[in-house]
C-alpha angles and dihedrals in degrees: 000000000000120000124240091257091055091050091052091049090051092058109099113244119222117239116261114261115251116269117263094246092049091051090047090050091061089059088072117065120224090243094061092129087066088059090057091049091049092049089055097042102044097065091047092048091050092052091048092050092056089058114173093018088064091058094064111117095238093049091045090052091047091051092048094051093045093051092044093054092044097046091043093055099034098080091051091047088051091050092046095050091047090050090046092053091046092052092049095047106033110023114083116228091237090068092069093045088056097045099043122060114254093235107081092215090061094040091062098066091041091054089046090055089050087071087079092053096045104034122183148141120279088255091058095046095062098064091039091054088048091055092047090056089048090053092056101267112145110258091235091062093043092052091047088055090046090059099039102045096071094038110044103033121119094249093059094043092049091050089050091052090051093047092050104035093158094049112051090164087070088070092053092045092052092048095050096042093048093046092048092049093052093048094047092049091050091052091045089056090052089052104038107010122116125205089216089070090066121084109254091236089065091067095067127141125249130234115344118215114252097030128106111262095206090055090052090048092050094048093046092048093049093049097045097043098046093041098046094038092065092053090047090058091049091053092047091052091052092049091049091051091055093047092055100039103047113080124221092245090069091059091052091051094060099040093075096065118071095212098035089050091057093050093043095052090046089055090043091054090053094049100041093052094201115179113257092240090061106030094090090066090050090050091049090054091057092082094158091068129077122259089248092056091048091050089053089052091055095045097046097041100065091045104040126025138129097266092044092051089050091049092048090049092052094045106035103017137259095274090060097041095053095049097038096047094048093048093045091052093054094045093046092051092048093048091047093051094046098044096034092048090054098045108028 
């Protein structure tokens, strides 16, 4: 008669389920480089097929603006997704717990200041913020970094100083207004934010012991770049459509009113979707508008624009993107008016 132990051993044991990263790896086919090639070739083939219609001045301008926005942001998106994959695969979670204060309210301004240390375009900040949340950083701090990184880094501030050589206070006003907006938005998320607004995939775990880190890096990079790149193109197409369709006379209509000019340039920054490293030169060219309105343009643009909304929708979900973008727009305008009114 067999003992109880022998009976237990005789029971067949089900095979262990595949690891999460192995299951995720099967989501990406081995021929994924062909997908990149197709994504690059299909738009060009479509433009070629339209032939003469594509030579119309309006279509040519639309195509130029769309490609300019996409190519301008693509290197930063590439850098951001690579940094995102590196954080997820190589940086232990305990690093962030040591660097950031344990109290979320204090972690928000610290993460905002980190935008100076880890500068980047708004396209790069989205996947990095996603990885930070996955590594255990409180979402409020990650979102504060998402807003501050493209707005308070040395490259942007230097470009602003060059674009406004006769108004150095504009650089200080932009720094303070952008920093204040990021901190306020981080605190607002602590107060009013809901985890249910975030897509479940955002709340993923980091590196798992026993798995190859370079494989995790490659899979994370593939997913973030291909996923976010599609939304970047959609945002660039929307920005190009606005550039072509809105006549110059509309701009002149709004420039005469102090308050309407602020609101109009805030909306223009969202629709134009100019990269934060170049928006200061666009703002300097809008000579018909007040300095306060142009400051609002430079504060709102790096934090809320069409391509950024599209990237946030694809990364965090539509429920988050709609609420966060609307709140950020209001806070950025208020901070710009208060700080710009005091300094400019």
